[in-house]
C-alpha positions as CSV (number, residue, x, y, z in Angstrom):
1,M,-8.6,-35.2,-10.6
2,D,-6.0,-35.8,-13.3
3,E,-2.9,-33.8,-13.7
4,T,-4.1,-31.8,-16.7
5,T,-7.0,-30.4,-14.7
6,I,-4.7,-29.5,-11.8
7,F,-2.2,-27.7,-14.0
8,T,-4.9,-25.9,-15.9
9,Q,-6.4,-24.6,-12.7
10,L,-3.0,-23.7,-11.4
11,G,-2.2,-21.9,-14.6
12,S,-5.6,-20.0,-14.4
13,T,-4.9,-19.0,-10.9
14,L,-1.5,-17.7,-11.7
15,L,-2.8,-15.8,-14.7
16,Y,-5.6,-14.1,-12.6
17,A,-3.0,-13.3,-9.9
18,I,-0.6,-11.7,-12.4
19,V,-3.4,-9.8,-14.1
20,G,-4.9,-8.6,-10.8
21,T,-1.4,-7.5,-9.5
22,V,-0.7,-5.6,-12.7
23,I,-4.0,-3.8,-12.5
24,F,-3.5,-3.0,-8.9
25,V,0.0,-1.6,-9.4
26,T,-1.2,0.4,-12.4
27,V,-4.0,2.0,-10.5
28,V,-1.9,2.9,-7.5
29,Y,0.6,4.4,-9.9
30,I,-2.1,6.4,-11.7
31,I,-3.4,7.6,-8.3
32,E,0.1,8.7,-7.3
33,V,0.6,10.6,-10.6
34,I,-2.9,12.5,-10.6
35,T,-2.6,13.6,-7.0
36,P,-1.0,17.0,-6.6
37,F,1.2,15.6,-3.8
38,S,3.4,12.5,-3.2
39,I,1.3,9.9,-1.5
40,R,4.4,8.1,-0.4
41,K,6.0,11.2,1.0
42,Q,2.8,12.1,2.9
43,V,2.4,8.7,4.4
44,V,6.0,7.6,5.0
45,E,7.8,10.8,5.7
46,D,5.2,13.1,7.1
47,G,3.1,10.3,8.9
48,N,-0.2,11.6,7.4
49,I,-2.7,9.1,8.8
50,A,-5.7,10.6,6.8
51,V,-3.9,9.9,3.5
52,A,-2.9,6.4,4.6
53,I,-6.6,5.7,5.5
54,V,-7.8,6.9,2.1
55,L,-5.1,4.8,0.3
56,A,-6.1,1.8,2.3
57,A,-9.7,2.3,1.3
58,I,-8.7,2.6,-2.3
59,I,-6.7,-0.6,-2.1
60,A,-9.4,-2.5,-0.3
61,S,-12.0,-1.3,-2.9
62,L,-9.8,-2.2,-5.8
63,G,-9.2,-5.7,-4.4
64,M,-12.9,-6.2,-4.1
65,I,-13.5,-5.0,-7.6
66,I,-10.8,-7.3,-9.0
67,S,-12.1,-10.2,-7.0
68,A,-15.6,-9.7,-8.3
69,A,-14.4,-9.4,-11.8
70,I,-12.4,-12.7,-11.6
71,H,-15.5,-14.6,-10.1
């Protein structure tokens, strides 16, 4: 492999990582806004395990969707 190919692949990887992270943060923010309660308060302050499990499922699902879209 020459340097051009390595840098091109590295650039593509970084671009996809940034786009995936931006999409992920945006979706989590939208979920926080549309819910009638603060997810952060429920999980961190109140220790609501059910909300934490639902949030973890959303994060895992979103990760799979982004991964499938990239490949």
